[in-house]
N, C-alpha and C positions, 0 to 999 in steps of 0.2 A: 455570411460568416459562419453559419451553422453548417452549411454544406462543406466548407473547407475543413471544419472541425471534424465532421463525420468521415470525410475522405482521409484525413490524417489519422483518425482513429482506426479505420480499416487497414490503412497502410502499416500502422504499427502492429496491428494484430497479425497481418500476413507475415511481416518480418519476424515477429516473435515465434510464430508457428513454424516458419522455415528454419529459424535458428535451433528451436527445440528439436525438430526432427533430425536436423543435421548432427547435432551433438548426440542425440540418442543413437543414431546409426554408428557414429564413431566410437561411442562408449560401448556399444554392443560388440563391436569388433575387438576392442581391447580387453574386455572382461566378460565373464559369463554371468555376471550379476545383472538382472533386468533393470531397466531404468526406473527410478523411483525418487520420491522425496522423503523427508522425515517430518514427523509431526512436530510442530513448534513447541508443544507442551511436554510430551513424553519421549520424543525422538524415535518413535516406532516408524518403520517403513510404511509408507502410504503410496497410493497411486500418484503418478507425476501430475495429473490433471485435476487432482482434488482441490476444491476451493470452498471454504477456507482451508489453509494448509494444516489441518489437524485430523487426527484419526476419529473413529466413530464412538470412542468411549465417552461416557457421561462426564467423567472428571475433566477430560480435555475440553469438552464442549463448554462446560460452565467456566472453566478457567479462561478459555478464549473469549467468551462473552464478557467476562469481568475485565480482561485486559483491553478489549475494544471500547468498553464503556469508559475506562480510565484514560485511554488514549484520546477519546473524543473530548472528555472533560479537560484534559491537559491542553489540548489544542484550542479549546474555547477560552480557557483562562489566560493562555499565553497571548492569544490574539487581543483579548480585552486589556491585558496589561500593556501591550505594545501600543494599542490605540490610546489608552489613557496617558501613557508616557509621551506619545507624539503630541497629543492635544495639549499637554501641560506646557510644551514649548511653542507650539504653533498657535494656540489659542490667544495668548497675550499679544502676539504679533498681529494677528487678524483683528483683535480688539482695537489696537492702536491705529491700525490702518483705516478702519471704518468709524472710529469714534471721533 
């Protein structure tokens, strides 16, 4: 299963790289602006391959870290809420089934 996952991951990466290069070539033909992305925090132009998609300024880095932490917390609490909600309905059914 892991090898299938790795093969799929490599295939996706190849396809994404091919699509990115194709789009970049077409964009270069249409405009004289070099291919780039924009910082998620301040909208400044950054390198297209920069990961995470933020510029190198200290304010953007701290804001990005804060947003990532909040996103992870939200994901955790939403998962916990859904699990609790599901257990509140499925728990009594299982209790009756085995009791």
